[in-house]
C-alpha positions as CSV (number, residue, x, y, z in Angstrom):
1,M,0.0,0.0,0.0
2,P,1.6,3.3,-1.0
3,T,2.3,5.7,1.9
4,S,1.4,9.3,1.9
5,P,4.2,11.8,1.4
6,T,5.8,13.3,4.5
7,P,4.6,16.9,5.1
8,R,7.3,19.5,4.3
9,R,8.9,20.8,7.5
10,I,9.3,24.5,7.9
11,S,12.3,23.9,10.2
12,W,14.5,22.6,7.4
13,D,13.4,25.3,5.0
14,L,14.1,28.1,7.6
15,L,17.6,26.7,8.3
16,R,18.3,26.6,4.5
17,V,17.1,30.2,4.1
18,V,19.1,31.5,7.1
19,A,22.3,29.7,5.9
20,V,22.0,30.9,2.2
21,F,21.3,34.5,3.2
22,A,24.2,34.4,5.7
23,V,26.4,33.4,2.6
24,I,24.9,36.2,0.5
25,L,25.2,39.0,3.0
26,G,28.8,37.9,3.9
27,H,29.9,37.9,0.3
28,V,28.2,41.2,-0.6
29,T,29.1,43.2,2.5
30,H,32.5,41.7,3.4
31,Q,34.1,39.6,0.7
32,G,33.2,42.0,-2.0
33,A,35.2,44.9,-0.5
34,L,38.2,42.6,-0.2
35,L,38.1,41.8,-3.8
36,H,37.0,45.2,-5.1
37,P,37.9,48.0,-2.6
38,E,35.3,50.3,-4.1
39,L,32.4,48.1,-3.0
40,T,32.0,49.6,0.5
41,G,29.5,51.8,2.3
42,Y,26.9,49.3,3.2
43,P,24.9,49.9,6.4
44,V,25.9,46.5,7.8
45,R,28.9,44.2,7.3
46,V,28.5,40.5,7.9
47,T,31.9,39.1,8.7
48,A,30.9,35.7,9.9
49,Q,31.5,32.7,7.6
50,F,29.4,29.6,8.3
51,G,26.4,29.5,5.9
52,A,28.0,27.3,3.2
53,A,29.2,24.8,5.8
54,I,25.7,24.5,7.3
55,L,24.2,24.0,3.8
56,L,26.6,21.0,3.3
57,V,25.7,19.6,6.7
58,I,22.0,19.7,5.7
59,S,22.9,18.2,2.4
60,A,24.7,15.3,4.0
61,Y,21.7,14.7,6.4
62,F,19.3,14.4,3.5
63,V,21.7,12.1,1.6
64,C,21.0,9.5,4.3
65,A,17.3,10.3,4.4
66,S,16.9,9.9,0.6
67,L,19.6,7.3,-0.4
68,R,18.1,4.6,1.8
69,K,14.9,4.8,-0.2
70,G,16.1,3.7,-3.6
71,N,18.8,2.4,-5.9
72,P,22.2,4.1,-5.3
73,R,23.0,4.5,-9.0
74,R,19.6,6.0,-9.8
75,W,19.8,8.2,-6.7
76,L,23.2,9.5,-7.8
77,W,22.0,10.3,-11.3
78,N,19.0,12.1,-9.7
79,R,21.5,14.3,-7.7
80,V,23.7,15.0,-10.8
81,A,20.6,15.8,-12.9
82,R,19.5,18.3,-10.2
83,L,22.8,20.1,-9.6
84,V,25.0,20.0,-12.8
85,P,22.8,21.5,-15.5
86,A,22.0,24.6,-13.5
87,Y,25.6,24.9,-12.6
88,L,26.8,24.8,-16.2
89,V,24.2,27.4,-17.2
90,A,25.3,29.6,-14.3
91,V,29.0,29.3,-15.4
92,L,28.2,30.3,-19.0
93,L,26.2,33.3,-17.9
94,T,28.7,34.4,-15.3
95,Y,31.6,34.1,-17.8
96,V,29.9,36.2,-20.5
97,I,28.6,38.9,-18.1
98,T,31.9,39.1,-16.2
99,R,33.9,39.5,-19.4
100,W,31.7,42.4,-20.4
101,A,31.7,44.0,-17.0
102,A,35.4,43.5,-16.1
103,I,36.6,45.0,-19.4
104,S,34.2,47.9,-19.0
105,F,35.1,48.5,-15.3
106,S,38.8,48.3,-16.0
107,G,38.5,51.0,-18.7
108,L,39.7,48.8,-21.5
109,P,38.5,48.5,-25.1
110,Y,36.5,45.4,-26.1
111,P,38.4,43.1,-28.5
112,P,36.8,43.2,-31.9
113,G,34.3,40.5,-33.0
114,L,32.2,38.0,-31.0
115,T,35.2,35.7,-30.6
116,G,37.4,38.6,-29.5
117,F,34.8,39.7,-27.0
118,L,34.5,36.2,-25.5
119,F,38.1,35.0,-25.6
120,G,40.4,37.9,-26.7
121,V,42.8,39.9,-24.7
122,P,42.0,43.6,-24.4
123,Q,44.8,45.9,-25.6
124,G,46.4,48.6,-23.5
125,P,46.8,49.3,-19.8
126,P,43.6,49.7,-17.7
127,T,42.6,53.3,-17.0
128,N,40.8,52.3,-13.8
129,P,43.1,52.3,-10.7
130,S,41.3,49.2,-9.4
131,P,41.0,47.0,-12.5
132,W,38.9,43.9,-12.4
133,Y,40.2,40.4,-13.3
134,I,39.1,39.5,-16.9
135,P,38.3,35.8,-17.1
136,T,39.9,33.8,-20.0
137,W,38.9,30.8,-22.1
138,L,40.9,28.6,-19.7
139,D,38.9,29.8,-16.7
140,L,35.7,29.0,-18.6
141,L,36.8,25.4,-19.4
142,T,38.1,24.6,-16.0
143,N,35.0,26.0,-14.3
144,L,32.8,24.0,-16.6
145,G,34.9,21.0,-15.7
146,M,34.8,21.9,-12.0
147,V,38.6,21.6,-11.6
148,Q,39.2,25.3,-10.6
149,E,40.8,24.3,-7.3
150,W,43.6,22.4,-9.0
151,G,45.0,25.5,-10.7
152,I,44.6,28.6,-8.5
153,R,47.8,28.0,-6.4
154,S,49.9,27.9,-9.6
155,A,47.9,30.9,-11.0
156,S,47.0,28.8,-14.0
157,F,43.2,29.5,-13.8
158,Y,40.7,30.8,-11.4
159,Y,37.1,30.5,-10.1
160,L,34.6,32.5,-12.1
161,D,32.6,32.7,-8.9
162,G,34.0,32.0,-5.5
163,S,30.9,30.1,-4.5
164,Y,31.5,27.3,-7.0
165,W,33.8,25.4,-4.7
166,T,30.9,23.6,-3.1
167,L,29.7,21.7,-6.2
168,P,32.7,19.5,-6.9
169,V,33.0,18.8,-3.1
170,Q,29.3,17.7,-3.0
171,L,29.6,15.6,-6.1
172,L,32.6,13.8,-4.7
173,A,30.7,13.2,-1.4
174,F,27.6,12.0,-3.3
175,T,29.6,9.6,-5.4
176,G,31.3,8.2,-2.3
177,A,28.0,7.8,-0.5
178,A,26.5,5.9,-3.5
179,L,29.5,3.6,-3.7
180,L,29.6,2.8,0.0
181,W,25.9,2.5,0.7
182,P,25.1,-1.0,-0.6
183,R,28.2,-2.7,0.8
184,S,27.5,-5.6,3.1
185,W,30.5,-4.8,5.3
186,R,29.1,-1.4,6.2
187,T,28.1,-2.3,9.8
188,H,27.0,0.4,12.3
189,R,30.4,0.2,14.1
190,L,32.4,0.6,11.0
191,T,30.1,3.5,9.8
192,V,30.7,5.4,13.1
193,A,34.5,4.7,12.9
194,L,34.5,6.1,9.3
195,L,32.7,9.2,10.4
196,W,35.4,9.8,13.1
197,A,38.0,9.2,10.4
198,L,36.4,11.8,8.2
199,I,36.7,14.4,11.0
200,L,40.1,13.5,12.5
201,G,42.0,12.3,9.4
202,P,42.2,15.6,7.6
203,L,43.2,17.3,10.8
204,V,46.1,14.9,11.3
205,L,47.2,15.6,7.7
206,R,46.9,19.3,8.0
207,F,48.4,19.9,11.5
208,L,50.7,16.9,12.2
209,V,51.9,15.6,8.8
210,F,51.9,19.0,7.0
211,P,51.7,21.8,9.6
212,P,50.2,25.1,8.4
213,G,52.7,27.1,6.4
214,T,55.0,24.1,5.6
215,A,53.0,22.3,2.9
216,S,54.0,22.6,-0.7
217,P,51.6,24.0,-3.3
218,V,51.2,20.5,-4.7
219,V,50.2,19.1,-1.3
220,E,47.8,22.0,-0.7
221,T,46.3,21.5,-4.2
222,F,45.5,17.8,-3.5
223,Y,44.2,18.6,0.0
224,Y,41.8,21.3,-1.1
225,G,41.1,19.7,-4.6
226,L,39.8,16.5,-3.0
227,G,37.8,18.5,-0.5
228,L,39.5,17.0,2.6
229,H,39.1,20.3,4.4
230,R,35.3,19.9,4.3
231,L,34.9,16.2,5.1
232,H,33.8,17.1,8.7
233,V,30.6,18.8,7.6
234,F,29.5,15.7,5.7
235,A,30.5,13.5,8.7
236,I,28.4,15.5,11.2
237,G,25.5,15.6,8.8
238,I,25.5,11.8,8.7
239,A,26.0,11.6,12.5
240,V,23.0,13.8,13.1
241,W,20.9,11.6,10.9
242,L,22.0,8.5,12.8
243,W,21.1,10.2,16.1
244,A,17.7,11.3,14.7
245,Q,17.1,7.6,13.8
246,R,18.0,6.6,17.4
247,R,21.0,4.7,16.1
248,L,23.5,6.9,17.9
249,K,23.5,7.7,21.6
250,T,23.0,11.4,22.6
251,W,26.3,11.6,24.4
252,H,28.0,10.2,21.2
253,A,26.2,12.7,19.0
254,A,27.3,15.5,21.3
255,L,30.9,14.5,20.9
256,F,30.5,14.6,17.2
257,V,29.0,18.1,17.4
258,V,31.9,19.3,19.5
259,A,34.4,17.7,17.2
260,A,32.8,19.1,14.1
261,V,32.8,22.6,15.6
262,A,36.5,22.3,16.5
263,A,37.3,20.9,13.0
264,Q,35.4,23.8,11.4
265,D,37.4,26.3,13.4
266,L,40.7,24.7,12.7
267,Q,40.1,24.2,9.0
268,V,38.9,27.7,8.3
269,F,41.4,29.3,10.7
270,P,44.5,27.0,10.6
271,F,46.7,29.7,12.1
272,H,44.2,30.2,15.0
273,V,43.7,33.8,14.0
274,A,41.8,35.4,11.1
275,L,44.1,36.5,8.3
276,P,43.4,39.8,6.5
277,Q,41.3,38.0,3.8
278,D,39.3,36.0,6.3
279,A,36.1,36.5,8.0
280,L,36.1,37.1,11.8
281,R,37.1,33.9,13.6
282,W,34.7,33.8,16.7
283,P,31.5,35.0,15.0
284,S,32.2,32.4,12.3
285,T,32.8,29.5,14.7
286,I,30.0,30.5,17.1
287,G,27.6,31.0,14.2
288,F,28.4,27.5,12.8
289,A,27.9,26.0,16.3
290,V,24.6,27.6,16.9
291,L,23.2,26.6,13.5
292,L,24.5,23.1,13.9
293,V,22.7,22.8,17.2
294,L,19.5,24.0,15.5
295,V,20.1,21.3,12.8
296,C,20.1,18.7,15.6
297,V,16.8,20.2,17.0
298,A,15.2,20.1,13.6
299,A,16.3,16.6,13.0
300,R,14.9,15.0,16.1
301,G,12.4,17.5,17.5
302,P,8.9,18.6,16.3
303,D,8.5,20.9,13.3
304,W,8.7,24.6,14.1
305,R,5.1,25.5,13.6
306,F,5.1,28.5,15.8
307,P,2.3,31.1,15.2
308,G,4.5,33.8,13.9
309,L,6.6,31.4,11.8
310,A,3.5,29.8,10.3
311,R,2.5,33.1,8.7
312,I,5.7,33.4,6.8
313,A,6.0,29.7,6.0
314,P,5.0,30.1,2.3
315,A,7.7,32.7,1.7
316,V,10.3,30.6,3.6
317,T,9.4,27.5,1.6
318,W,9.6,29.4,-1.7
319,L,13.0,30.8,-0.8
320,A,14.3,27.4,0.3
321,G,13.1,25.9,-3.0
322,I,15.2,28.3,-5.0
323,S,18.2,28.3,-2.6
324,Y,20.5,26.3,-4.9
325,G,19.9,28.7,-7.8
326,L,20.2,31.6,-5.5
327,Y,23.5,30.3,-4.3
328,L,24.8,29.9,-7.8
329,V,24.2,33.4,-9.1
330,H,24.6,35.8,-6.1
331,Q,28.3,36.4,-5.7
332,E,30.2,37.5,-8.8
333,L,27.1,38.7,-10.5
334,G,26.2,40.5,-7.3
335,Y,29.5,42.3,-7.3
336,I,28.9,43.4,-10.9
337,L,25.5,44.8,-10.1
338,A,26.8,46.5,-7.0
339,R,29.5,48.2,-9.0
340,A,27.0,49.3,-11.7
341,L,24.8,50.8,-9.0
342,L,27.8,52.5,-7.4
343,D,28.6,54.1,-10.8
344,L,25.1,55.4,-10.9
345,G,25.6,57.1,-7.6
346,L,23.4,54.9,-5.4
347,P,24.3,54.8,-1.7
348,G,25.2,51.6,0.1
349,W,21.9,51.4,2.1
350,L,20.0,51.3,-1.3
351,R,22.5,49.1,-3.1
352,L,22.3,46.3,-0.6
353,P,18.6,45.5,-0.9
354,L,18.7,45.9,-4.7
355,V,21.6,43.4,-5.0
356,V,19.9,40.9,-2.7
357,A,16.6,41.3,-4.5
358,A,18.3,40.8,-7.9
359,A,20.0,37.7,-6.6
360,V,16.6,36.3,-5.5
361,L,15.1,37.1,-8.9
362,A,18.1,35.5,-10.7
363,G,18.0,32.5,-8.4
364,W,14.3,32.0,-9.2
365,A,15.0,32.2,-12.9
366,V,17.7,29.6,-12.8
367,T,15.5,27.3,-10.7
368,A,12.3,27.7,-12.7
369,G,14.0,27.9,-16.1
370,V,16.8,25.4,-15.8
371,E,17.1,23.3,-12.6
372,R,13.6,22.0,-12.3
373,P,12.6,21.4,-16.0
374,V,16.0,19.9,-16.9
375,H,15.9,17.7,-13.8
376,R,12.4,16.4,-14.8
377,W,13.5,15.7,-18.3
378,L,16.7,13.9,-17.3
379,T,15.0,11.7,-14.7
380,R,11.9,11.0,-16.6
381,R,11.1,7.3,-16.5
382,R,10.9,5.9,-20.0
383,K,8.6,3.0,-20.4
384,P,10.4,0.2,-22.4
385,E,8.7,-1.2,-25.4
386,E,9.1,-4.8,-24.3
387,P,10.2,-5.3,-20.7
388,Q,12.8,-8.1,-20.4
389,V,11.7,-9.1,-16.9
390,K,8.0,-9.2,-16.1
391,D,6.5,-8.3,-12.7
392,A,9.8,-6.7,-11.6
393,E,9.7,-4.7,-8.4
394,P,9.6,-1.0,-8.9
395,V,12.6,1.1,-8.0
396,F,12.0,4.1,-5.7
397,V,13.8,7.3,-6.5
398,G,15.2,9.1,-3.4
399,G,13.9,12.4,-2.2
400,G,15.4,15.9,-2.6
401,S,18.8,16.7,-1.3
């Protein structure tokens, strides 16, 4: 007998929205000024960095919730079909718009012809004292291939958008989950041991084998390129799911939370202080800890159907539904819009809401125009003309990430 679908929980939607807006406000009001000194003057400055890590924790939690419902290969394809097409479209749009904006903001002439505009090198020195980086064809190819992290330390190629680092890390984690899930040797004890290894192993490599400041660029490239510095967020997401399923004792889950918070602090601030290009250390670490505790509350407690929250639930649910598209398009394109508004003479208190509103609109466009329809098309079940096996059991497709 088919079961009724589980009602959507406002608690998870609210956590997603808080996390993604923490990312947006941090990038617009803090990171933007570090990359482009003219982008200042906002009424607030969010210097805490924790939103992306919490989004990955939530993603790992729902990996467990959805992967157990269906075939791992079909589940993995479902994730790829959801994430990759929207990412590729965002990369192409960001490249074209950034080429146009960076050349213009730097005071350089556009190379002639369409090919010149897309891939040519502008001639002459920039007339702007704060020129913008103009992306190249190699940046485009490496961003489409999601291998940006493997070239930035050698200055070979760069991220078109700093937020793109999460996608290859997620895809690696999803692939590992799909490969490990059906294994018969995956007992509860070994699973818990693996989670501790995911938290402690990268710390051993980074602080004992290769202490901060001593690792070669090659070592750092492999460390960051494989996403080892973010394994703890996936481990704690899985641990919270085990705890929510009553498969992990509360004291053990608390140890995982403490270890994950410590790992987050060490991985983001390996020198135990915030460097000039970093966010503030303690607001970042405390913010991560607070939201991680709220993730635990959402996982095992009742839904947050408070009177005031229930009134805004439709808006929160809508924003959560476009959070991935919003994440993809808010940073570099937001900087470009902020600079254009600055050139028009708009003050910071007006620029900030306009940039955020434009990011929401662009995120909705990517979600409604690319992510959802392409995902439906790629995961559409095609009925075979003559089934080879009759009366075969249906295969369930896992839920959303």
